[in-house]
NUVEX-911815 format. One line per 8 residues: their letters; for each residue y, x, z of N, C-alpha, C, O, CB. Coordinates in steps of 0.1 Angstrom, whole numbers. Each point is the difference from the previous one (the first is absolute). Glycine has a CB too. Layout:
// NUVEX-911815
A = Y X Z Y X Z Y X Z Y X Z Y X Z; ...
***
This chain:
// NUVEX-911815
MLTKVERG = -12 8 0 12 -8 0 12 9 0 1 10 8 -13 -29 4; 22 16 -20 12 7 -1 10 -4 11 0 -11 4 -3 13 -29; 10 8 30 10 -3 10 12 -6 -8 0 0 -12 -7 19 27; 16 -25 -7 12 -6 -6 8 10 -9 5 -3 -10 -4 -13 30; 0 28 -15 8 11 -7 -8 3 -13 6 2 -10 3 8 32; -22 -8 -21 -8 3 -12 1 -11 -10 0 3 -12 -16 11 26; 15 -27 -9 2 -11 -10 13 1 -7 1 -3 -12 -16 -11 27; 26 17 -7 13 0 -6 1 11 -10 6 -2 -11 3 -6 32
NHMENIAR = -15 20 -18 0 11 -10 -8 -3 -12 4 3 -12 -1 13 30; -14 -23 -16 -9 -4 -11 7 -10 -9 0 2 -13 -20 1 27; 27 -12 -9 7 -10 -8 12 6 -7 3 -3 -11 -9 -15 27; 13 28 -10 11 7 -6 -6 8 -12 7 0 -11 6 1 33; -24 5 -21 -6 7 -11 -4 -9 -11 2 3 -12 -11 14 28; 3 -28 -13 -3 -10 -10 12 -5 -8 1 -1 -12 -21 -6 26; 31 4 -6 12 -5 -6 6 11 -9 5 -3 -11 -1 -12 31; -5 27 -16 6 11 -8 -8 2 -13 6 2 -11 1 10 32
ILDKLDNR = -20 -13 -20 -9 1 -12 3 -12 -10 1 2 -12 -19 11 26; 19 -25 -8 2 -12 -9 14 1 -7 1 -4 -11 -15 -9 26; 24 19 -7 13 2 -6 -1 9 -12 7 -2 -10 4 -3 32; -18 16 -20 -1 10 -11 -8 -6 -12 4 3 -11 -4 15 28; -10 -27 -14 -7 -7 -11 10 -9 -8 0 -1 -12 -22 3 25; 30 -9 -5 10 -9 -7 9 8 -9 4 -5 -10 -4 -10 30; 3 27 -16 9 9 -8 -7 5 -13 6 5 -9 6 2 30; -25 -9 -21 -8 4 -12 -5 -12 -8 -11 1 -7 4 19 19
KEALYEIL = 14 -31 -11 -4 -13 -7 -3 2 -15 -10 -5 -5 23 -7 22; -5 20 -24 -2 2 -14 -13 7 -3 -7 -3 -9 32 3 6; -28 10 12 -12 7 -2 -12 -9 3 -11 1 -7 22 21 14; -10 -31 3 -11 -9 3 -2 -9 -12 -11 -3 -4 16 4 28; 6 -6 -30 -1 -9 -12 -8 8 -11 -8 -6 -7 30 -6 13; -19 24 -8 -6 8 -11 -15 1 3 -8 -1 -9 29 14 5; -25 -10 16 -14 0 4 -7 -13 -3 -11 0 -6 16 17 24; 1 -28 -13 -5 -13 -3 -2 -3 -14 -10 -5 -5 21 -3 26
QTLIRLRT = -1 11 -29 0 -3 -14 -12 8 -7 -7 -6 -9 32 2 9; -26 16 3 -11 8 -5 -14 -6 3 -8 -2 -8 23 23 9; -16 -24 12 -13 -6 5 -3 -13 -7 -12 -3 -3 15 15 25; 7 -20 -24 -3 -14 -6 -3 2 -15 -9 -7 -5 25 -3 21; -10 20 -22 -3 2 -15 -14 5 -2 -5 -1 -11 30 5 7; -30 3 14 -14 5 -1 -10 -12 3 -3 -2 12 10 26 -5; -10 -31 -17 -7 -13 2 -14 2 7 -8 7 -5 19 -15 -16; -13 1 32 -12 1 8 -6 -13 4 -3 -1 12 11 23 -4
PNPPGGNE = -8 -32 -16 -5 -13 4 -15 0 4 -8 8 -6 25 -19 -9; -21 4 25 -13 -1 5 -4 -14 3 6 -5 10 -5 29 -1; -10 -31 -15 -8 6 -11 8 2 -13 11 -6 -1 -30 -6 11; 15 21 -19 -13 5 -1 -3 12 9 -11 4 2 11 -13 -25; 11 16 28 -2 12 7 -5 12 -8 -1 -2 -12 -4 -12 31; 4 25 -13 -4 12 -7 11 6 -9 -3 9 -8 -20 -18 8; 35 5 2 11 4 -7 11 7 8 11 2 -3 -15 -21 -12; -1 24 27 9 6 9 3 15 -1 8 6 6 -16 -23 9
KEAQQWIA = 0 24 -24 0 14 -1 14 6 -3 4 9 7 -28 -10 -15; 31 -4 -2 13 5 -3 10 -1 12 7 9 3 -11 -15 -28; 3 -6 31 9 -2 12 -3 10 11 9 5 7 -7 -30 -14; -15 26 10 -4 9 11 3 15 -4 4 8 9 -22 -24 -3; 17 20 -18 4 13 -4 15 2 2 5 11 4 -23 -10 -21; 26 -11 14 15 0 2 3 2 15 8 8 4 -5 -23 -24; -10 7 28 1 1 15 -3 14 5 7 6 7 -12 -30 -4; -7 29 -8 -4 14 5 10 10 -5 3 9 8 -27 -16 -10
ARLRKLGF = 29 7 -10 10 10 -4 13 -1 8 5 10 3 -15 -12 -26; 14 -10 26 12 -2 9 -2 6 14 9 7 5 -3 -27 -18; -18 17 18 -3 6 14 0 15 -1 5 6 9 -18 -27 -3; 7 27 -16 -1 14 -1 14 6 -1 3 10 6 -25 -12 -17; 31 -5 3 14 5 -1 7 0 13 9 8 2 -9 -17 -25; -4 0 32 6 -1 13 -6 9 10 4 1 12 1 -24 -17; -15 31 1 -7 10 9 -12 -5 7 -5 7 9 27 2 -6; -27 -20 -7 -13 -6 6 -12 7 -6 0 4 -11 11 -26 15
EVDIFEAL = -21 23 5 -13 4 -4 -7 -13 -5 0 -10 7 -2 30 10; -3 -20 -29 -5 -12 -7 -15 1 -2 -5 10 -5 28 -14 -6; -30 -7 14 -14 -1 -3 -2 -13 -8 5 -11 4 -12 24 17; 0 -12 -32 -3 -12 -9 -15 -2 0 -7 10 -3 28 -6 -11; -26 -16 17 -14 -2 0 -2 -15 -6 9 -8 1 -14 24 19; -7 -18 -25 -3 -13 -5 -9 -8 10 -11 4 3 13 5 -27; 3 -20 29 -8 -9 9 -10 -7 -9 -11 -3 4 30 0 13; -15 0 -29 -8 -7 -10 2 8 -13 11 6 -2 -10 -29 13
PGRPNVVG = -11 24 -20 2 7 -13 13 -5 -7 1 -12 -3 -26 16 1; 33 6 -2 12 -4 -7 11 -6 8 10 -5 -6 -24 2 -13; 13 3 32 10 -6 9 5 10 10 -5 0 12 -6 -23 -15; 20 32 -1 4 11 9 8 -5 12 8 -9 -1 -9 24 -19; 0 -8 31 8 -1 12 7 13 2 -5 11 -4 -11 -28 14; 28 16 -4 8 12 2 3 1 15 4 -10 6 6 9 -29; -12 12 29 4 3 14 9 12 0 -3 10 -5 -19 -19 14; 34 7 -3 10 11 1 2 3 15 1 -9 8 10 2 -30
KLAGAGGG = -12 20 25 2 4 14 11 11 0 0 9 -8 -25 -14 13; 34 2 4 11 10 2 0 3 15 4 -8 9 10 -1 -28; -18 21 22 -2 5 14 14 1 6 10 5 -6 -31 7 1; 21 -16 18 13 1 8 0 12 8 -9 9 -1 10 -34 2; 8 26 8 1 12 9 2 -6 14 6 -10 2 4 25 -20; -14 -7 27 2 -4 14 -11 -7 7 1 -3 12 22 2 -18; -34 -2 -1 -11 -6 7 1 -15 4 -7 -4 9 2 27 -2; 15 -30 -12 3 -14 4 -10 -9 -7 -10 4 -6 34 1 10
KSVILNGH = -21 -18 -3 -9 -10 -6 2 0 -15 11 4 -5 -9 -18 26; -12 8 -28 1 -1 -14 4 -14 -4 -1 -9 8 -17 27 -10; 23 -19 -10 3 -13 -6 -8 -2 -12 -1 9 -9 25 -8 17; -31 -12 -9 -8 -4 -12 7 -12 -7 2 -10 6 -24 19 5; 24 -7 -24 6 -11 -8 -10 -2 -11 -5 9 -7 29 -3 12; -27 -19 -8 -10 -2 -11 4 -13 -8 8 -8 4 -26 19 10; 11 -12 -25 3 -12 -9 -10 0 -11 -10 7 0 34 -7 6; -22 -9 -16 -9 -1 -11 9 0 -13 11 -3 0 -29 -10 13
IDVCEDRL = 12 17 -24 7 2 -12 -1 -11 -10 8 -2 -9 -12 26 12; -7 -33 -1 -2 -11 -10 9 -12 4 5 -1 11 -29 9 -15; 25 -17 -6 7 -12 2 -9 -12 -5 -11 3 -5 34 8 1; -19 -23 7 -9 -11 -3 -1 -1 -15 7 5 -8 0 -17 29; -18 5 -25 -3 -2 -14 12 -6 -8 9 -7 6 -33 4 0; 24 5 -19 11 -6 -9 -3 -14 -2 -10 -4 -7 14 26 -4; 4 -31 17 -1 -14 -3 14 -6 -1 10 6 5 -31 -7 8; 23 -9 -21 12 -6 -2 12 9 -5 11 -2 4 -18 -14 13
IDKWRHDP = 3 26 -25 10 10 -4 11 -7 -8 12 4 1 -30 13 -2; 15 -28 -6 10 -7 -8 10 -7 9 10 -5 -5 -27 2 -13; 15 2 31 9 -7 9 11 9 5 10 -5 6 -29 -10 1; 17 28 -9 10 10 4 12 -1 -9 -1 -2 -12 -17 17 22; 30 -13 -5 12 0 -8 0 13 -9 6 0 -10 7 -13 27; -19 24 -11 0 13 -7 -15 5 0 -8 -6 8 32 11 -1; -27 5 -15 -13 6 1 -2 5 15 9 8 5 -8 -1 -30; -11 -11 32 -2 3 14 -1 15 3 2 4 11 -13 -26 -9
YDTYIEGG = 7 30 -13 -1 14 2 13 8 -4 1 12 1 -26 -15 -4; 35 -5 -2 13 6 -4 10 -4 11 5 -11 0 -11 10 -25; 8 9 35 8 -3 12 14 -2 -4 6 5 -10 -22 8 24; 23 -21 -5 14 -2 -1 5 -2 14 -7 -5 9 6 -4 -33; 14 12 26 7 -2 13 10 -11 -2 8 0 -9 -12 24 16; 4 -34 2 9 -11 0 4 -3 14 -8 -3 9 -2 -7 -30; 23 11 24 5 -3 13 -5 9 11 -2 -4 11 4 -19 -18; -4 36 3 -5 10 9 -15 -1 3 -6 7 8 28 -8 2
TLFGKGSS = -29 -8 -17 -15 -2 1 -7 5 -12 4 -4 -11 -1 -16 27; -13 28 -15 -8 5 -11 -11 -10 -3 -7 -4 10 13 28 -5; -7 -28 -17 -11 -10 -4 -10 7 -9 4 9 -9 12 -28 11; -28 16 -1 -11 5 -8 -13 -2 7 0 -2 12 15 20 -22; -26 -18 2 -13 -3 6 -4 10 10 0 12 -2 -7 -23 -19; 4 6 33 -4 8 11 12 5 9 -2 7 10 -17 0 -24; 31 -10 10 12 5 7 0 -4 15 5 7 9 8 -7 -30; -18 -12 24 -1 -4 14 -14 1 5 -2 0 13 21 -15 -17
ERCKRRSR = -29 16 -4 -14 1 4 -3 13 6 -5 1 11 -1 -17 -29; 8 27 11 -3 13 5 9 11 -4 0 11 7 -23 -18 -8; 31 6 -9 8 11 -4 11 3 10 4 12 1 -8 -18 -25; 10 -4 30 10 3 10 -6 8 11 6 10 4 6 -31 -9; -23 17 10 -7 8 10 -3 14 -4 2 10 7 -11 -31 2; 4 22 -22 -4 13 -5 13 9 -1 -1 12 4 -19 -22 -16; 31 5 7 11 8 -2 6 4 14 5 11 1 0 -22 -23; -5 2 31 4 3 14 -9 11 6 5 9 7 4 -32 -5
TKSAGWRR = -22 22 -5 -9 10 5 3 14 -5 1 9 8 -19 -27 -6; 20 19 -15 3 12 -6 14 5 5 2 12 2 -16 -17 -22; 24 -4 21 13 4 5 -1 5 15 7 9 4 4 -25 -20; -20 9 23 -2 4 14 -6 14 1 4 9 8 -7 -32 -1; -6 26 -17 -5 14 -1 11 10 -3 0 11 5 -22 -20 -12; 31 5 -2 11 8 -4 9 3 13 4 11 2 -4 -20 -26; 3 -2 31 8 1 12 -7 9 11 6 6 8 4 -28 -13; -23 21 5 -8 8 10 3 15 -1 -1 6 11 -17 -23 -12
QTSGCAST = 22 21 -10 2 15 -2 12 4 9 1 12 4 -9 -13 -27; 17 -8 27 11 4 9 -2 -6 14 9 1 8 6 0 -28; -25 -9 23 -2 -7 12 -9 7 10 1 -3 12 4 -18 -24; -14 30 8 -9 7 9 -12 -8 3 -7 4 10 26 7 -1; -23 -21 -16 -12 -8 2 -11 4 -10 3 4 -11 10 -23 20; -26 19 -5 -11 2 -9 -3 -13 -7 1 -11 6 -10 30 8; 5 -18 -27 -3 -12 -7 -13 1 -8 -3 11 -5 28 -16 3; -32 -6 1 -11 -1 -9 2 -13 -8 1 -11 6 -17 24 9
LRS = 16 -12 -28 3 -12 -8 -13 -3 -8 -6 9 -6 31 -4 4; -29 -17 2 -12 -5 -8 5 -10 -10 8 -9 3 -24 13 16; 11 -3 -31 2 -10 -11 -12 -8 -1 0 -10 -8 16 25 -4
***
């Protein structure tokens, strides 16, 4: 259990990290747009390789140790690990790369894989399902480089 002072410090750290993420909104949009354009509907599934390779390359660029393995044939998973310093607790962030199957595509105002921003909201297939979480996860990994926390990211 955290003491009142530790809770206060913890909340200040979270607020500081969230503020820095807000300042990187355009970069978050770019990450989201890229992930949405890498079509990964499931079913049919088995189409995640390009997206997972993109995630792995990004993690490597951020200094992560990356492991790629197939849970099922042709269905790669990515694990990124960024060791911290100081022997403190670790942070694990995870998510999935696929989106729901393509249905009712003709009901969208735009191609669901061609993202657009309207009123400060990014629209595109998966933008609320998993891409927001994924881009935040990767941004959290980026922020980790200056926060002193260890991270393991799973896709």
